[in-house]
N, C-alpha and C positions, 0 to 999 in steps of 0.2 A: 504494500500500500504506500502511496506517495503523498497522502494528505496529512492533516493534523486535526486534533480535537479542540473545539472552543466551547464556551457556554453561551446559550441563548436564553434571555429572560422573556417569558411570555407576558402578556398583558395582565394576567391574574397574579403575577409575581412568581410563578413556577420557573425554576431554572432547570434547563435540560441541556445535556451535551449534544454536540453536533459535529459530524465529520465534514471537513472542508477540504476540497482539492481544487486545483486550478490547472489551466493549460500551460504548456512549456513556455509560451511567450509571456506568461504572467498575468494576463487579464483576458476578459471576454464576457459575453452575455452570461446570464445566470440561470441555473436550474435548482429548484427545491425538489429533492428526491425523498419520497415518503415510503417507508418500509411496510411490509406485510406484518402479520402477527408474530413472525419470528424475530422481529426487532432489527436493530442496526447491526446485522451480522456481516460475515465476510462477503456474501453475495452483494449486499447493498453497497458496501465500501468498494468492492471491485467494480460494480456498475458505476459508481461515482467517478472512479479513476478512469473508466472507459469513456464517460462523457467528457472528462477533462481532456483526454486525448483528442476528442472531437472539437475542442476549442471552447469549452464551457467552464465557468466557475460553478462548482456544485456544493450546495449545502444539504447535508443529509442528517436531519435531526433525529434523536432518539425520542420518539413520541411517548407521552405518558401512557401507561398501561390502561388507566381508567380516568374518566373525566366525569365529575358528578353532574354536569349539566345535561339536560335532555338532548339527545342527538349526538352526543360525543363532544369532541373538542370545540370550544366556543369559537365563534366567528372572529372575534378580536384576536384570538391566539393564532388563527390562520394568518391574519394580517401581520402579526408579529414575526412569523417565520419569513414572510416575504420581505418585511422591513429588515430583518436580520441579514438576509442575503444582500439586499441593496446597500447595507451599511459596510459590507466588506470592501476594503480598499482595492481588492483585485477585480471587483465587479465593475463592468462597463457595458451599458446598453440595456437590453430588455430582459424580461424574466419569464420563465416557463416553469411548470410544475409537472412532475411525473410521479405516479404512485402505483403500488402493487397491492392487490387485495384490500385490506383495511386502508392502506395508504391510497389506493385507487379511489375509494369512496371519498376520502378526504380531498384528493386532488380535484374531484368533481365539485365538492363544496367550495374549494378555493377558487376554481374557475368561475363559479357563480357569484361569489361574495367578495373576493379580493381583487386587487388590481394586478392582474397578470396578463401576459400577452399570448399565452397558449397553454394547453394542458394535455396530458395523456393519462388514461386510466387503463390499467391492466386488471382484468378479472376482479372487479369490485366485489368485496365479500358479501355485499347486500345491495344489489342493483336497484331493488325496489326503493331503498332509502335514497337513491340518487335521483329518482324521478322528479321529486319536487324542485331539484336544483336545475334540471335541464332547461326549463323555459327561460331562465335568466342568464344562461351562458351566452356571452357575446363574442368571446375570443375563439380562435381556431382550437379544435379539440379532436382527439382521436380516442376511440374506445376499442379495446381488444377483448373479444369474447371467446373463451374456449367453448367447444361444443357442450361439454359437461360443466356448466357453471350455475350460478345462483339466479341467472336472468331467465326471463320468459321471452323468447325471440319475438313474439307478437307484441309484447310491451315495448321492446326495444324499437321495433319499426314504428309503432304508433308514437312513441316519445320523440324519436329523432327525425320523423318525416318532415320534409320542408325546411330542414336546417342544413344547408350546404356547407356551412362552416364546421359541422361536426361529422367527422368520418367514423365509420364503424367497420370492423373486420371480424370475421368468425374463423376459427381454426378447427377444422374437422378432426375429431378424435382426441382433441386436447382437453385437459382439465386444468383447474387452477394450479399455479406453480409450474406451468409448462416452460417458463423462461429461466428457471433456476437449475443450473447444473447440479447434479447430485440428488435432486428431488425425484421421487419415484414417478412423477408425472412429466419429467423433463422431456421436451420434444424439440430437438435442435432445429429441424427445418422451420417449424412454426416460430420458434424463438428468434431465428435470424430474420424471418419475414417481418415479424412484429417490430423488431429493433429498427430495421431499415425504414419501415413506415413511420415510426415515431420520429426518427432522425430527419426524414423528409419534411415533416411538419415543423420540427424545430428549426431547420435551415430556413424554411420559408418565412417563419414568424420572427425568428431571433437573429438569423445568421449564425456564425460567421460563414462567409462564402469563400470557397477555394477553387482555383482554376484547375480542375481535375484533368482537363484536356492537356494543359501545359505540363502538369506533373507526369502524366503518362507518356507524353512525347519525350520528355527529358529522360525518363527511365529507359525507354526503348533506345534512345540515342546512345546511352552508355552501354547498353547490351549489344546492339548491332553495329553502331557507328564506331565508337572508340574502343569497344570491347574492354571496358575498364571496370573490373569487379569492385575495386575499391571506391569507385564513384557510384556504382549501382546500389550498394548496400545502404548508404545514407538516405536514399530516396524511399526507404521502407521503414516500417516500425521496428522496434527493438527485436521482436520475435515474430517475423513474418512467416508465411509459407507459400509454396508454389506447388501446384499439382497439374502435370500434363496427363489428362485423364486417360487417353487410350493406352499409354505405356506406364502410367503410375510413376513417372519420374519427377524429380523436383527435390524439395526438402522442407522440413518443418523446424522452425527455430533458426536463429541467426547463424550458428556455426555450421549446421548441416546444409543450409541453403547456400552459404558462401562457398563451402566445399563443392557443392554441386555446380554453382556458377563458374567457379575458378577452374575446375578440372574436367567438367563434363558438359558445359553449355557454351560459354562465349567463344572459345576456340574450337569447339566441336562443330560450329556452324560453317558450312561450306563458304569458300571465298566469294562466290557469286550470289550469296543469299540476298533475296529481295522480297519486300513485303508490298503487296498492292492493296491499298485500302479500298474497301467496298462501302462500309457504313460504320458510323460511330454514334452510339446513344449514351448520353451523359445524364446520370441521375444524381440524387443527393449524396450518395456515398459510394457510387460505383460507375465504372465505364464498361460498356459492352462494345467490343471492337470486332468487326467482321472484316476479314482480309484474306488474300491469297498468299500463301507462303511458296516462294519459288527458289529452287536451288538445284545444283548438280551434286549427286552422291559421290563426291570426290574424296571423302574420308568417312571414317566410322562416326556416325552422328548419334552419340550416346543417348541423348534424350528422346530422339525421334525414331531411330532405327537401331536400337541397342543390339549389339552382338552381330550385326550384319556387315560383312566386309564391303568396302566401296565397290560399286558397280559401274561408276562413271555415267550413270543415267540421269538425265534431267527430269525433274518432276515439278508439278504445280498442284497444290492441294488447298481447298478452302479451309480456313481456321476460324474459330470463334474464341475470343478471350473475354472472360468476365473478371474484371479487376475491382477489388473492393478496397476502399480507402478508410483510414481513420484520420480525420483532420486533413493535414497536408502530407500524409505519408501513405504509401501503399501498404495494405495489410495482407492481402492474398491475391493470387491469380489462379483461376481455373481455365485451362486451355483445352479446347476440343478440336478434333479433326477426324476424318475418315481414314483410318489406318489401312484399310483394304485398298483404297485408291492409291496410296503411296506404294504399297507392296506390288500392285499391278504395274505401276509405272517404272519401277526399278527392276522388273522382270523376275521377281521371286514368288509371284502368285499368279496362277493361270486363271483368268476370268471366265474361261469357257464353261458355260453351263451354270454360272453363278450370277446372282443379281447384283453385280458390282461393276464399276467403271473405273477408268484411269483418269487421264487428264481432262476428259470430257466434263467431269463434274465442275472443275474450275472454270472451264470455258463457258458452261451454261450459267454459272453464277454471274459472270460478267455480261453475257448476252442471253437474255431470257427468250429470244426468238428461236433459239435452237430447239430441235425437236424434243418433245416430252414423251414419256411412256414407252420408250423403245425397249426397255427391259421387261415390259409387261406382255406376255404372250397372249393374254386375253383382251388386250386393248382393241383389237380389230373386231371382237365380238359385239361391241356396243355401237359399231358404225351404223348410222342410219336409224338407230332406235330413237323413240320419242324422248325429248328432254324438256 
């Protein structure tokens, strides 16, 4: 953990501890992070550190276990939490609130009653208690509902209908706690989706904004242009990972990934390697890059064709890269391609009788007018039929 503990005094005089963490640059917009029934545990502090990497100053208070007032913590105490964040010298800009379970219910109350710029609620422990607050929520907000939760989907739709500033997402098969590693209900794909959706709202409402296109271009320049591993690594977080999905090559963590880059990637790429960009989509925390990888198999390409001696054959293959960022650093890369297409082009896989192609796949990606369905023997059977 990279933060520190401070004391926050609530409006009723109660003093509570709070975990505070900040981005590397020292300041940024703020997030009040509200824990579930498990309290200010390792998960909450880790999540606070994660949001700090994204560029936020985070205040995660240890909420009182009980509040004698009806409805839980009093509204003026909610305001005290927001004021406590704003009073931090590191804070600069707007404020959002994110809460889980009990904290999600409180985040909804804060969005309705306090001066915040956005809010996120994960599986409120009692969504029915949130219904009275929904009509007065004016800031952007996102709700994350597990399939197995306390909410009634019909109530949700009725309460949130006609409110475009309030997003809601459901996660099939998920239960409360689905974002907490180690929890028996942990669902990593759902957790990643929910995190990305929350971050998208935070970026729009609070900032900060990073030029992900430039960051990705710079990273690729060091990989393929200068082939400088010592310049590549600082473009990434402290413990990044890369996975080339078809061959499961890459590395997890700084040391393994640097070893991979240094000895099995940058100089493993052929001399004539070229990337032809096709499309690029930029989101709040990721870039999706579609391109054609072109090269001559003039050396053993460990990451792409591991164990295969050079054939001297030229190949072109469509690739898709999904690059996730944390703040202004790359966090991970997932790279996809059709391995069968490469193997056909270098002459080690006979396509006869198999529904695979070689360089034609890359050509059709560039020129959509080329023939479709040529691998489908039954394509002719639909000729002339009603459509």
